[in-house]
BATOR-881389 format. One record per residue (C-alpha): residue in three letters; residue number from 1; y negated, x, z. Coordinates in pm, 1 decimal. Each point is the difference from the previous one (the first is absolute). Layout:
N
r = ALA&k = NUM&c2 = Y&c1 = X&c3 = Z
...
***
This chain:
368
r = UNK&k = 1&c2 = -1786.9&c1 = 525.8&c3 = 1720.8
r = UNK&k = 2&c2 = 219.0&c1 = 262.7&c3 = 163.8
r = UNK&k = 3&c2 = 359.8&c1 = -6.7&c3 = -118.8
r = UNK&k = 4&c2 = 265.7&c1 = 73.1&c3 = 255.1
r = UNK&k = 5&c2 = 253.6&c1 = 258.7&c3 = -111.0
r = UNK&k = 6&c2 = 342.8&c1 = -153.4&c3 = -63.7
r = UNK&k = 7&c2 = 223.8&c1 = 287.9&c3 = -100.3
r = UNK&k = 8&c2 = 277.1&c1 = 20.1&c3 = 260.1
r = UNK&k = 9&c2 = 292.8&c1 = -233.8&c3 = 50.9
r = UNK&k = 10&c2 = -128.5&c1 = -141.2&c3 = 331.1
r = UNK&k = 11&c2 = -339.0&c1 = -64.5&c3 = -163.0
r = UNK&k = 12&c2 = 129.6&c1 = -176.7&c3 = -309.8
r = UNK&k = 13&c2 = 254.0&c1 = -200.5&c3 = 199.7
r = UNK&k = 14&c2 = -286.8&c1 = -120.5&c3 = 216.7
r = UNK&k = 15&c2 = -203.0&c1 = -88.9&c3 = -310.5
r = UNK&k = 16&c2 = 293.0&c1 = -189.9&c3 = -151.9
r = UNK&k = 17&c2 = 55.8&c1 = -190.2&c3 = 323.5
r = UNK&k = 18&c2 = -370.5&c1 = -89.9&c3 = 12.4
r = UNK&k = 19&c2 = 11.6&c1 = -174.2&c3 = -339.2
r = UNK&k = 20&c2 = -17.1&c1 = -376.3&c3 = 61.2
r = UNK&k = 21&c2 = 323.1&c1 = -187.6&c3 = -65.2
r = UNK&k = 22&c2 = -121.5&c1 = -245.1&c3 = -264.9
r = UNK&k = 23&c2 = 284.6&c1 = -111.0&c3 = -229.5
r = UNK&k = 24&c2 = -226.5&c1 = -268.5&c3 = -149.0
r = UNK&k = 25&c2 = -271.6&c1 = 250.4&c3 = -86.1
r = UNK&k = 26&c2 = 161.8&c1 = 336.4&c3 = -72.2
r = UNK&k = 27&c2 = -232.2&c1 = 296.8&c3 = -52.1
r = UNK&k = 28&c2 = 11.7&c1 = 190.4&c3 = -328.2
r = UNK&k = 29&c2 = 97.2&c1 = 363.1&c3 = 42.4
r = UNK&k = 30&c2 = -90.4&c1 = 318.5&c3 = -176.8
r = UNK&k = 31&c2 = 297.0&c1 = 228.1&c3 = 52.1
r = UNK&k = 32&c2 = 40.2&c1 = 369.4&c3 = -70.4
r = UNK&k = 33&c2 = 313.9&c1 = -10.9&c3 = -214.4
r = UNK&k = 34&c2 = 59.4&c1 = 372.7&c3 = 19.7
r = UNK&k = 35&c2 = 212.6&c1 = 183.8&c3 = -256.4
r = UNK&k = 36&c2 = 371.9&c1 = 47.4&c3 = -69.9
r = UNK&k = 37&c2 = -16.1&c1 = 280.9&c3 = 256.4
r = UNK&k = 38&c2 = 14.6&c1 = -272.7&c3 = 265.6
r = UNK&k = 39&c2 = 367.9&c1 = -60.1&c3 = -75.5
r = UNK&k = 40&c2 = 84.0&c1 = 359.5&c3 = -87.5
r = UNK&k = 41&c2 = 325.7&c1 = 118.5&c3 = 161.1
r = UNK&k = 42&c2 = -84.6&c1 = 128.3&c3 = 346.7
r = UNK&k = 43&c2 = 227.2&c1 = 296.2&c3 = -52.0
r = UNK&k = 44&c2 = -211.9&c1 = 128.2&c3 = -289.9
r = UNK&k = 45&c2 = -297.0&c1 = 236.1&c3 = 26.0
r = UNK&k = 46&c2 = -306.9&c1 = -222.6&c3 = -16.1
r = UNK&k = 47&c2 = -259.3&c1 = 274.2&c3 = -24.7
r = UNK&k = 48&c2 = -350.5&c1 = -18.2&c3 = 139.5
r = UNK&k = 49&c2 = -81.0&c1 = -331.2&c3 = -170.6
r = UNK&k = 50&c2 = 330.4&c1 = -157.9&c3 = 98.8
r = UNK&k = 51&c2 = -40.8&c1 = 84.3&c3 = 367.0
r = UNK&k = 52&c2 = -295.5&c1 = -241.4&c3 = 14.7
r = UNK&k = 53&c2 = 95.7&c1 = -246.4&c3 = -272.8
r = UNK&k = 54&c2 = 378.3&c1 = 24.0&c3 = 17.2
r = UNK&k = 55&c2 = 277.2&c1 = -177.0&c3 = 194.9
r = UNK&k = 56&c2 = -84.5&c1 = 168.1&c3 = 329.8
r = UNK&k = 57&c2 = -376.7&c1 = -39.2&c3 = -32.4
r = UNK&k = 58&c2 = -228.6&c1 = -253.1&c3 = 169.5
r = UNK&k = 59&c2 = -20.8&c1 = -244.1&c3 = -293.9
r = UNK&k = 60&c2 = 377.6&c1 = -42.6&c3 = -9.4
r = UNK&k = 61&c2 = 1.6&c1 = -65.3&c3 = 374.5
r = UNK&k = 62&c2 = -283.6&c1 = -250.8&c3 = -31.4
r = UNK&k = 63&c2 = 167.9&c1 = -195.8&c3 = -278.7
r = UNK&k = 64&c2 = 319.1&c1 = -32.7&c3 = 204.7
r = UNK&k = 65&c2 = -203.1&c1 = -156.2&c3 = 281.9
r = UNK&k = 66&c2 = -221.8&c1 = -210.9&c3 = -223.3
r = UNK&k = 67&c2 = 254.6&c1 = -188.1&c3 = -210.6
r = UNK&k = 68&c2 = 198.7&c1 = -170.3&c3 = 277.3
r = UNK&k = 69&c2 = -323.6&c1 = -87.1&c3 = 180.7
r = UNK&k = 70&c2 = -135.9&c1 = -176.9&c3 = -309.9
r = UNK&k = 71&c2 = 310.5&c1 = -216.8&c3 = -33.2
r = UNK&k = 72&c2 = 2.5&c1 = -86.9&c3 = 369.4
r = UNK&k = 73&c2 = -372.0&c1 = -65.5&c3 = 36.3
r = UNK&k = 74&c2 = -63.0&c1 = -199.8&c3 = -318.6
r = UNK&k = 75&c2 = 340.2&c1 = -142.4&c3 = -102.8
r = UNK&k = 76&c2 = -109.7&c1 = 9.3&c3 = -365.4
r = UNK&k = 77&c2 = 153.4&c1 = -232.5&c3 = -257.5
r = UNK&k = 78&c2 = -20.7&c1 = 280.7&c3 = -256.4
r = UNK&k = 79&c2 = -175.1&c1 = 322.6&c3 = -90.8
r = UNK&k = 80&c2 = -240.0&c1 = 52.1&c3 = -290.2
r = UNK&k = 81&c2 = -56.1&c1 = 367.9&c3 = -63.8
r = UNK&k = 82&c2 = -238.4&c1 = 202.9&c3 = -215.3
r = UNK&k = 83&c2 = 59.0&c1 = 367.7&c3 = -71.0
r = UNK&k = 84&c2 = -200.9&c1 = 290.3&c3 = -140.7
r = UNK&k = 85&c2 = 293.4&c1 = 57.2&c3 = -235.1
r = UNK&k = 86&c2 = -27.9&c1 = -317.2&c3 = -206.6
r = UNK&k = 87&c2 = -312.2&c1 = -85.5&c3 = -189.5
r = UNK&k = 88&c2 = -59.1&c1 = -223.4&c3 = -300.8
r = UNK&k = 89&c2 = -313.1&c1 = -43.0&c3 = -205.2
r = UNK&k = 90&c2 = -12.2&c1 = -334.4&c3 = -175.8
r = UNK&k = 91&c2 = 51.8&c1 = -207.0&c3 = -310.8
r = UNK&k = 92&c2 = -219.3&c1 = 16.9&c3 = -307.0
r = UNK&k = 93&c2 = -176.2&c1 = -315.8&c3 = -110.4
r = UNK&k = 94&c2 = -166.2&c1 = -39.0&c3 = -338.6
r = UNK&k = 95&c2 = -243.0&c1 = -285.2&c3 = -65.7
r = UNK&k = 96&c2 = -204.6&c1 = -81.3&c3 = -309.2
r = UNK&k = 97&c2 = -358.3&c1 = -70.6&c3 = 104.9
r = UNK&k = 98&c2 = -303.1&c1 = -17.6&c3 = -230.4
r = UNK&k = 99&c2 = 218.0&c1 = 140.0&c3 = -281.1
r = UNK&k = 100&c2 = 76.2&c1 = 308.8&c3 = 209.3
r = UNK&k = 101&c2 = 331.9&c1 = 87.7&c3 = 160.3
r = UNK&k = 102&c2 = -53.0&c1 = 60.9&c3 = 370.7
r = UNK&k = 103&c2 = 271.5&c1 = 198.1&c3 = 175.4
r = UNK&k = 104&c2 = 42.7&c1 = -31.5&c3 = 376.5
r = UNK&k = 105&c2 = 237.3&c1 = 137.3&c3 = 258.9
r = UNK&k = 106&c2 = 113.2&c1 = -252.6&c3 = 258.4
r = UNK&k = 107&c2 = 137.0&c1 = 175.3&c3 = 311.6
r = UNK&k = 108&c2 = 364.3&c1 = -88.8&c3 = 43.8
r = UNK&k = 109&c2 = 213.6&c1 = 30.8&c3 = 309.1
r = UNK&k = 110&c2 = 371.1&c1 = 34.3&c3 = -49.5
r = UNK&k = 111&c2 = 219.8&c1 = -144.7&c3 = 274.0
r = UNK&k = 112&c2 = 364.6&c1 = 86.9&c3 = 60.0
r = UNK&k = 113&c2 = 252.9&c1 = -283.0&c3 = -19.8
r = UNK&k = 114&c2 = 328.5&c1 = 181.6&c3 = 53.2
r = UNK&k = 115&c2 = 215.7&c1 = -272.8&c3 = 148.8
r = UNK&k = 116&c2 = 278.4&c1 = 72.0&c3 = 245.8
r = UNK&k = 117&c2 = -48.7&c1 = 377.2&c3 = 12.5
r = UNK&k = 118&c2 = -302.7&c1 = 219.0&c3 = -69.2
r = UNK&k = 119&c2 = 92.7&c1 = 309.2&c3 = -202.5
r = UNK&k = 120&c2 = -156.9&c1 = 334.4&c3 = 93.5
r = UNK&k = 121&c2 = -201.3&c1 = 211.7&c3 = -243.4
r = UNK&k = 122&c2 = 47.1&c1 = 369.0&c3 = 81.4
r = UNK&k = 123&c2 = -340.7&c1 = 97.2&c3 = -132.6
r = UNK&k = 124&c2 = 1.5&c1 = 366.5&c3 = 95.7
r = UNK&k = 125&c2 = 152.0&c1 = 315.9&c3 = -134.3
r = UNK&k = 126&c2 = 119.9&c1 = 344.2&c3 = 103.8
r = UNK&k = 127&c2 = 190.0&c1 = -102.4&c3 = 312.8
r = UNK&k = 128&c2 = 363.5&c1 = 57.8&c3 = 86.2
r = UNK&k = 129&c2 = 259.1&c1 = -261.5&c3 = -110.0
r = UNK&k = 130&c2 = 15.9&c1 = -169.0&c3 = 340.5
r = UNK&k = 131&c2 = -361.3&c1 = -112.6&c3 = -38.7
r = UNK&k = 132&c2 = 108.1&c1 = -213.3&c3 = -297.0
r = UNK&k = 133&c2 = 271.2&c1 = -170.2&c3 = 201.7
r = UNK&k = 134&c2 = -229.8&c1 = -149.4&c3 = 262.8
r = UNK&k = 135&c2 = 74.0&c1 = -356.0&c3 = 102.7
r = UNK&k = 136&c2 = -229.8&c1 = -280.8&c3 = 104.1
r = UNK&k = 137&c2 = 143.7&c1 = -346.1&c3 = -53.4
r = UNK&k = 138&c2 = -239.5&c1 = -293.6&c3 = -23.4
r = UNK&k = 139&c2 = -46.4&c1 = -319.8&c3 = -195.3
r = UNK&k = 140&c2 = -273.8&c1 = -171.2&c3 = -195.5
r = UNK&k = 141&c2 = -98.5&c1 = -364.9&c3 = -10.5
r = UNK&k = 142&c2 = -107.1&c1 = -189.4&c3 = -311.0
r = UNK&k = 143&c2 = -202.5&c1 = -254.4&c3 = 194.8
r = UNK&k = 144&c2 = -203.8&c1 = 270.1&c3 = 168.2
r = UNK&k = 145&c2 = -46.9&c1 = 185.0&c3 = -329.9
r = UNK&k = 146&c2 = -120.0&c1 = -317.4&c3 = -170.2
r = UNK&k = 147&c2 = -229.1&c1 = -76.8&c3 = 291.6
r = UNK&k = 148&c2 = -168.5&c1 = 339.0&c3 = -45.2
r = UNK&k = 149&c2 = -42.3&c1 = -62.2&c3 = -373.5
r = UNK&k = 150&c2 = -148.4&c1 = -340.2&c3 = 84.2
r = UNK&k = 151&c2 = -256.2&c1 = 154.5&c3 = 234.3
r = UNK&k = 152&c2 = -116.5&c1 = 244.8&c3 = -265.7
r = UNK&k = 153&c2 = -22.5&c1 = -277.4&c3 = -255.8
r = UNK&k = 154&c2 = -208.4&c1 = -203.3&c3 = 243.6
r = UNK&k = 155&c2 = -247.1&c1 = 287.2&c3 = 16.3
r = UNK&k = 156&c2 = -16.6&c1 = 16.5&c3 = -380.6
r = UNK&k = 157&c2 = -40.5&c1 = -377.3&c3 = -28.5
r = UNK&k = 158&c2 = -279.3&c1 = 7.0&c3 = 255.9
r = UNK&k = 159&c2 = -198.9&c1 = 254.1&c3 = -196.5
r = UNK&k = 160&c2 = 59.6&c1 = -175.5&c3 = -331.0
r = UNK&k = 161&c2 = -116.0&c1 = -333.1&c3 = 141.5
r = UNK&k = 162&c2 = -336.2&c1 = 147.5&c3 = 93.5
r = UNK&k = 163&c2 = -92.5&c1 = 67.0&c3 = -362.1
r = UNK&k = 164&c2 = -251.9&c1 = -229.5&c3 = -170.1
r = UNK&k = 165&c2 = 6.0&c1 = 165.6&c3 = -342.1
r = UNK&k = 166&c2 = 260.9&c1 = 202.8&c3 = -178.4
r = UNK&k = 167&c2 = -158.5&c1 = 339.1&c3 = 70.2
r = UNK&k = 168&c2 = -22.7&c1 = -74.7&c3 = 370.9
r = UNK&k = 169&c2 = 362.2&c1 = -106.5&c3 = 3.2
r = UNK&k = 170&c2 = 103.0&c1 = 328.4&c3 = -159.3
r = UNK&k = 171&c2 = -185.9&c1 = 196.9&c3 = 263.8
r = UNK&k = 172&c2 = 174.0&c1 = -189.2&c3 = 275.9
r = UNK&k = 173&c2 = 339.3&c1 = 49.4&c3 = -158.6
r = UNK&k = 174&c2 = -52.4&c1 = 371.1&c3 = 28.7
r = UNK&k = 175&c2 = -46.6&c1 = -38.5&c3 = 374.2
r = UNK&k = 176&c2 = 300.5&c1 = -225.8&c3 = 52.9
r = UNK&k = 177&c2 = 366.7&c1 = 96.8&c3 = 21.4
r = UNK&k = 178&c2 = 301.0&c1 = -74.1&c3 = -214.0
r = UNK&k = 179&c2 = 353.0&c1 = 37.2&c3 = 133.4
r = UNK&k = 180&c2 = 361.6&c1 = -25.5&c3 = -105.8
r = UNK&k = 181&c2 = 340.6&c1 = 75.1&c3 = 146.7
r = UNK&k = 182&c2 = 237.5&c1 = 271.2&c3 = -111.4
r = UNK&k = 183&c2 = 378.3&c1 = -7.9&c3 = 35.1
r = UNK&k = 184&c2 = 252.8&c1 = 277.8&c3 = 50.9
r = UNK&k = 185&c2 = 83.6&c1 = -31.2&c3 = -370.6
r = UNK&k = 186&c2 = -321.8&c1 = 169.1&c3 = -110.5
r = UNK&k = 187&c2 = -202.2&c1 = 307.3&c3 = 94.2
r = UNK&k = 188&c2 = -263.8&c1 = -109.7&c3 = 246.6
r = UNK&k = 189&c2 = -286.4&c1 = 122.1&c3 = -219.5
r = UNK&k = 190&c2 = -200.1&c1 = 311.6&c3 = -66.1
r = UNK&k = 191&c2 = -70.9&c1 = 197.4&c3 = 313.8
r = UNK&k = 192&c2 = -150.6&c1 = 307.6&c3 = -159.8
r = UNK&k = 193&c2 = 258.7&c1 = 233.3&c3 = 148.9
r = UNK&k = 194&c2 = 280.5&c1 = -9.7&c3 = -253.5
r = UNK&k = 195&c2 = 252.6&c1 = -193.3&c3 = 211.5
r = UNK&k = 196&c2 = 131.9&c1 = -309.5&c3 = -172.2
r = UNK&k = 197&c2 = 232.3&c1 = -263.1&c3 = 136.2
r = UNK&k = 198&c2 = 7.1&c1 = -283.7&c3 = 250.6
r = UNK&k = 199&c2 = -4.6&c1 = 41.8&c3 = 374.6
r = UNK&k = 200&c2 = -194.7&c1 = 63.9&c3 = 315.9
r = UNK&k = 201&c2 = -154.2&c1 = 347.9&c3 = -22.4
r = UNK&k = 202&c2 = 19.5&c1 = 275.1&c3 = 262.5
r = UNK&k = 203&c2 = -337.4&c1 = -107.2&c3 = 141.2
r = UNK&k = 204&c2 = 192.5&c1 = -305.5&c3 = 121.2
r = UNK&k = 205&c2 = 362.5&c1 = 89.5&c3 = 63.9
r = UNK&k = 206&c2 = -64.7&c1 = 336.5&c3 = 167.6
r = UNK&k = 207&c2 = -218.6&c1 = -132.5&c3 = 283.9
r = UNK&k = 208&c2 = 195.1&c1 = -327.7&c3 = 18.8
r = UNK&k = 209&c2 = 325.6&c1 = 192.3&c3 = 41.9
r = UNK&k = 210&c2 = -147.8&c1 = 157.4&c3 = 312.5
r = UNK&k = 211&c2 = -164.8&c1 = -320.1&c3 = 119.0
r = UNK&k = 212&c2 = 288.8&c1 = -240.4&c3 = -52.6
r = UNK&k = 213&c2 = 313.4&c1 = 209.3&c3 = -47.5
r = UNK&k = 214&c2 = 219.0&c1 = -0.4&c3 = -308.2
r = UNK&k = 215&c2 = 0.7&c1 = -379.3&c3 = -26.3
r = UNK&k = 216&c2 = -255.3&c1 = -279.0&c3 = 39.7
r = UNK&k = 217&c2 = 141.2&c1 = -315.1&c3 = -155.2
r = UNK&k = 218&c2 = -110.6&c1 = -268.4&c3 = 244.0
r = UNK&k = 219&c2 = -338.0&c1 = -39.5&c3 = -172.6
r = UNK&k = 220&c2 = -105.0&c1 = 69.4&c3 = -361.2
r = UNK&k = 221&c2 = -206.6&c1 = 294.1&c3 = -119.0
r = UNK&k = 222&c2 = -218.8&c1 = -37.4&c3 = -307.3
r = UNK&k = 223&c2 = -210.9&c1 = 279.0&c3 = -149.2
r = UNK&k = 224&c2 = -327.3&c1 = -47.9&c3 = -188.5
r = UNK&k = 225&c2 = -173.9&c1 = 256.7&c3 = -220.6
r = UNK&k = 226&c2 = -344.2&c1 = 137.3&c3 = 83.4
r = UNK&k = 227&c2 = -283.4&c1 = 9.1&c3 = -254.6
r = UNK&k = 228&c2 = 5.0&c1 = 320.5&c3 = -205.0
r = UNK&k = 229&c2 = -376.5&c1 = -7.9&c3 = -43.9
r = UNK&k = 230&c2 = 15.2&c1 = 144.9&c3 = 354.5
r = UNK&k = 231&c2 = -323.2&c1 = -182.4&c3 = 71.6
r = UNK&k = 232&c2 = -53.5&c1 = -60.4&c3 = 373.0
r = UNK&k = 233&c2 = -152.9&c1 = -340.7&c3 = -70.6
r = UNK&k = 234&c2 = 275.2&c1 = -116.5&c3 = -236.6
r = UNK&k = 235&c2 = 277.7&c1 = 110.6&c3 = 232.0
r = UNK&k = 236&c2 = -179.6&c1 = -160.9&c3 = 294.4
r = UNK&k = 237&c2 = -8.7&c1 = -323.7&c3 = -202.8
r = UNK&k = 238&c2 = 370.4&c1 = 7.7&c3 = -82.0
r = UNK&k = 239&c2 = 77.1&c1 = 30.8&c3 = 372.0
r = UNK&k = 240&c2 = -238.7&c1 = -282.7&c3 = 82.0
r = UNK&k = 241&c2 = 170.9&c1 = -223.3&c3 = -256.7
r = UNK&k = 242&c2 = 325.1&c1 = -1.8&c3 = 198.6
r = UNK&k = 243&c2 = -156.8&c1 = -21.5&c3 = 347.4
r = UNK&k = 244&c2 = 117.7&c1 = -361.5&c3 = 32.7
r = UNK&k = 245&c2 = 355.8&c1 = 126.0&c3 = 28.7
r = UNK&k = 246&c2 = -69.2&c1 = 137.7&c3 = 347.4
r = UNK&k = 247&c2 = -62.8&c1 = -337.7&c3 = 164.7
r = UNK&k = 248&c2 = 207.1&c1 = -313.4&c3 = 49.1
r = UNK&k = 249&c2 = -188.3&c1 = -289.9&c3 = -166.1
r = UNK&k = 250&c2 = 92.5&c1 = -261.8&c3 = 261.6
r = UNK&k = 251&c2 = 186.1&c1 = -25.4&c3 = 326.5
r = UNK&k = 252&c2 = 327.4&c1 = -188.0&c3 = -37.1
r = UNK&k = 253&c2 = -115.0&c1 = -264.5&c3 = 246.5
r = UNK&k = 254&c2 = -321.0&c1 = -50.4&c3 = -196.8
r = UNK&k = 255&c2 = 197.0&c1 = -54.7&c3 = -319.2
r = UNK&k = 256&c2 = 210.9&c1 = -266.7&c3 = 170.1
r = UNK&k = 257&c2 = -306.4&c1 = -176.6&c3 = 136.9
r = UNK&k = 258&c2 = -157.6&c1 = 2.2&c3 = -344.1
r = UNK&k = 259&c2 = 333.9&c1 = -102.6&c3 = -153.3
r = UNK&k = 260&c2 = -24.1&c1 = 303.2&c3 = -225.7
r = UNK&k = 261&c2 = 267.1&c1 = 247.9&c3 = -95.4
r = UNK&k = 262&c2 = -110.2&c1 = 360.2&c3 = -3.4
r = UNK&k = 263&c2 = -44.3&c1 = 114.5&c3 = -356.2
r = UNK&k = 264&c2 = 75.8&c1 = 354.4&c3 = 106.9
r = UNK&k = 265&c2 = 71.5&c1 = 217.7&c3 = 299.6
r = UNK&k = 266&c2 = -234.1&c1 = 294.0&c3 = -13.0
r = UNK&k = 267&c2 = 25.9&c1 = 237.8&c3 = 299.5
r = UNK&k = 268&c2 = 38.0&c1 = 294.3&c3 = -236.9
r = UNK&k = 269&c2 = -47.6&c1 = 360.8&c3 = 106.8
r = UNK&k = 270&c2 = -223.4&c1 = 188.3&c3 = -246.3
r = UNK&k = 271&c2 = 37.1&c1 = 377.8&c3 = -6.3
r = UNK&k = 272&c2 = -190.5&c1 = 232.3&c3 = -232.1
r = UNK&k = 273&c2 = 127.7&c1 = 356.2&c3 = -10.1
r = UNK&k = 274&c2 = -178.2&c1 = 319.8&c3 = -95.8
r = UNK&k = 275&c2 = -141.5&c1 = 316.3&c3 = 156.7
r = UNK&k = 276&c2 = -350.0&c1 = 99.9&c3 = 99.7
r = UNK&k = 277&c2 = 66.9&c1 = 352.6&c3 = -131.9
r = UNK&k = 278&c2 = 193.5&c1 = 67.6&c3 = -318.6
r = UNK&k = 279&c2 = -91.6&c1 = 320.7&c3 = -179.5
r = UNK&k = 280&c2 = 308.6&c1 = 161.7&c3 = -149.8
r = UNK&k = 281&c2 = -219.1&c1 = 287.8&c3 = -117.6
r = UNK&k = 282&c2 = -73.8&c1 = 89.0&c3 = 361.1
r = UNK&k = 283&c2 = 302.1&c1 = -43.8&c3 = 226.0
r = UNK&k = 284&c2 = -198.1&c1 = 142.7&c3 = 289.9
r = UNK&k = 285&c2 = -202.3&c1 = -321.1&c3 = 4.2
r = UNK&k = 286&c2 = 303.4&c1 = -203.0&c3 = 112.8
r = UNK&k = 287&c2 = 25.3&c1 = 154.7&c3 = 344.9
r = UNK&k = 288&c2 = -252.9&c1 = 1.5&c3 = 284.8
r = UNK&k = 289&c2 = 101.1&c1 = 360.3&c3 = 68.9
r = UNK&k = 290&c2 = -95.2&c1 = 129.8&c3 = -344.3
r = UNK&k = 291&c2 = -262.7&c1 = -238.2&c3 = -138.1
r = UNK&k = 292&c2 = -357.8&c1 = 107.1&c3 = -74.6
r = UNK&k = 293&c2 = -312.8&c1 = -117.8&c3 = 186.1
r = UNK&k = 294&c2 = -89.0&c1 = -229.0&c3 = -292.4
r = UNK&k = 295&c2 = 330.5&c1 = -181.7&c3 = 49.1
r = UNK&k = 296&c2 = -69.8&c1 = -42.3&c3 = 369.4
r = UNK&k = 297&c2 = -343.6&c1 = -141.6&c3 = -81.1
r = UNK&k = 298&c2 = 147.1&c1 = -250.1&c3 = -243.6
r = UNK&k = 299&c2 = 268.1&c1 = -101.2&c3 = 248.9
r = UNK&k = 300&c2 = -272.7&c1 = -69.1&c3 = 255.9
r = UNK&k = 301&c2 = -200.5&c1 = -198.8&c3 = -256.0
r = UNK&k = 302&c2 = 299.5&c1 = -224.7&c3 = -73.2
r = UNK&k = 303&c2 = 35.0&c1 = -101.2&c3 = 363.4
r = UNK&k = 304&c2 = -375.7&c1 = -45.6&c3 = 37.2
r = UNK&k = 305&c2 = -3.9&c1 = -237.0&c3 = -298.2
r = UNK&k = 306&c2 = 315.5&c1 = -198.3&c3 = 79.8
r = UNK&k = 307&c2 = -109.8&c1 = -66.3&c3 = 358.9
r = UNK&k = 308&c2 = -348.9&c1 = -133.1&c3 = -80.2
r = UNK&k = 309&c2 = -21.0&c1 = -325.9&c3 = 195.3
r = UNK&k = 310&c2 = -201.0&c1 = -211.6&c3 = -246.1
r = UNK&k = 311&c2 = 232.2&c1 = -105.0&c3 = -283.7
r = UNK&k = 312&c2 = -258.6&c1 = 24.7&c3 = -280.5
r = UNK&k = 313&c2 = -123.0&c1 = 339.8&c3 = 114.6
r = UNK&k = 314&c2 = 359.6&c1 = 113.3&c3 = 40.7
r = UNK&k = 315&c2 = 77.1&c1 = -85.2&c3 = -361.0
r = UNK&k = 316&c2 = -310.7&c1 = 183.2&c3 = -119.0
r = UNK&k = 317&c2 = 89.1&c1 = 307.3&c3 = 206.4
r = UNK&k = 318&c2 = 359.3&c1 = -2.4&c3 = -124.6
r = UNK&k = 319&c2 = -98.6&c1 = -30.2&c3 = -365.7
r = UNK&k = 320&c2 = -249.1&c1 = 283.3&c3 = 46.4
r = UNK&k = 321&c2 = 281.0&c1 = 231.2&c3 = 114.4
r = UNK&k = 322&c2 = 66.0&c1 = 81.3&c3 = -365.9
r = UNK&k = 323&c2 = -343.1&c1 = 170.3&c3 = -5.8
r = UNK&k = 324&c2 = 77.1&c1 = 224.7&c3 = 297.1
r = UNK&k = 325&c2 = -3.3&c1 = 375.4&c3 = -80.5
r = UNK&k = 326&c2 = 356.4&c1 = 28.7&c3 = 127.4
r = UNK&k = 327&c2 = 139.9&c1 = -284.7&c3 = -208.5
r = UNK&k = 328&c2 = 91.5&c1 = 198.3&c3 = -312.9
r = UNK&k = 329&c2 = 124.6&c1 = 289.4&c3 = 209.6
r = UNK&k = 330&c2 = 243.0&c1 = -249.4&c3 = 151.5
r = UNK&k = 331&c2 = 71.6&c1 = -215.9&c3 = -306.2
r = UNK&k = 332&c2 = -23.5&c1 = 154.1&c3 = -348.3
r = UNK&k = 333&c2 = 118.4&c1 = -345.3&c3 = -108.0
r = UNK&k = 334&c2 = -48.0&c1 = -284.8&c3 = 243.4
r = UNK&k = 335&c2 = 318.7&c1 = -205.8&c3 = -46.4
r = UNK&k = 336&c2 = 113.2&c1 = 86.6&c3 = 352.5
r = UNK&k = 337&c2 = -332.8&c1 = -99.4&c3 = 152.3
r = UNK&k = 338&c2 = -64.8&c1 = -340.3&c3 = -159.7
r = UNK&k = 339&c2 = 288.2&c1 = -174.0&c3 = 185.7
r = UNK&k = 340&c2 = -234.4&c1 = 23.7&c3 = 298.6
r = UNK&k = 341&c2 = -230.3&c1 = -243.8&c3 = -180.3
r = UNK&k = 342&c2 = 287.3&c1 = -236.9&c3 = -79.7
r = UNK&k = 343&c2 = 85.0&c1 = -30.4&c3 = 369.6
r = UNK&k = 344&c2 = -365.3&c1 = -38.2&c3 = 95.6
r = UNK&k = 345&c2 = -43.0&c1 = -277.5&c3 = -254.7
r = UNK&k = 346&c2 = 309.3&c1 = -181.3&c3 = 125.7
r = UNK&k = 347&c2 = -140.9&c1 = 14.6&c3 = 354.5
r = UNK&k = 348&c2 = -365.6&c1 = -43.6&c3 = -89.5
r = UNK&k = 349&c2 = -230.2&c1 = -134.9&c3 = 268.0
r = UNK&k = 350&c2 = 212.5&c1 = 62.2&c3 = 306.4
r = UNK&k = 351&c2 = 5.2&c1 = 284.3&c3 = 246.0
r = UNK&k = 352&c2 = 163.6&c1 = 334.8&c3 = -71.3
r = UNK&k = 353&c2 = 236.0&c1 = 191.8&c3 = 225.3
r = UNK&k = 354&c2 = 101.6&c1 = 363.9&c3 = -32.6
r = UNK&k = 355&c2 = 376.0&c1 = 1.1&c3 = 55.0
r = UNK&k = 356&c2 = 33.3&c1 = 372.8&c3 = -48.9
r = UNK&k = 357&c2 = -257.5&c1 = 262.5&c3 = -94.2
r = UNK&k = 358&c2 = 237.9&c1 = 267.0&c3 = -124.4
r = UNK&k = 359&c2 = -186.9&c1 = 241.0&c3 = -227.4
r = UNK&k = 360&c2 = 48.4&c1 = -110.4&c3 = -360.7
r = UNK&k = 361&c2 = 247.3&c1 = -267.5&c3 = 105.3
r = UNK&k = 362&c2 = -176.0&c1 = -272.3&c3 = 199.9
r = UNK&k = 363&c2 = 96.6&c1 = -363.8&c3 = 34.7
r = UNK&k = 364&c2 = -265.9&c1 = -271.6&c3 = 26.0
r = UNK&k = 365&c2 = 34.4&c1 = -370.8&c3 = 78.1
r = UNK&k = 366&c2 = -254.9&c1 = -218.8&c3 = -181.2
r = UNK&k = 367&c2 = -76.0&c1 = -361.9&c3 = 82.5
r = UNK&k = 368&c2 = 103.4&c1 = 18.6&c3 = 364.3
***
């Protein structure tokens, strides 16, 4: 299907306004989280890359429009966020079977549980001192963190229950998910980039600072790690596992009629942040003014796949994007691309809307 260009402020404001106001069934969003350049001092020289991706560029302007609209339109009870900058692999499991020791890796999500204030992890280097003094005040919520862990455990339990013999059970355990919380007293886990410590990473606090200002304390924010296998299917599944968070389980009036108390209030906004282009070996690829034809072709392929109407065919087309000739030219390592699959999994089965089609920095709404 033809995709309408959404690259100017009037166009993306129209697209945001056109999103249905459904607080009881909030779409899941893939969001271009940008880079630290987004909050670079405006007085500094941003260079050619910064003019597109920096504080005066179109992504920064979009994020400032998008954040307030999300809060107004969906009135979320909380935000669950995934970022390209936090990935975890899993836990090792050893079992003795037929006198042989079988070793398995169970994928494990790690979920922040930071209490009254989320710390920030300045996971970048080489910037001026002011970039390490950035502020974004927010809070966590233990109940929401535990709810996320519960949902991942439910997925694991489901797969385990299907097994009829031990070997089958082991196979299903590999497919399931494990999860645990992490507190501000410990490093949040290996992320493969050499930055240790607790906190929301810059793939969260940089765009959120533009979207919500220096403080968002009215609702909690909880971050969840992506799967470091970088498998499209596995990251799709970890998004799908938390899809229940988007919807309210019952209307209040229904719960009174049934004489039931709500076990939880869902209504959670799920945001998965990454970039559709992230090749630090080729800075020209980040800008529509300097990118190569192969980058343009891949950009077009992304929109063609994401906007396929049939949900099953859409998933197939999206997974096949990793085979596109332009994929490796755009992603030497795909950690910035797989958050797209997390959002798609969280909004699986519904319609998709293009909120902005900025080159390399689009935003999609899944499950509309």
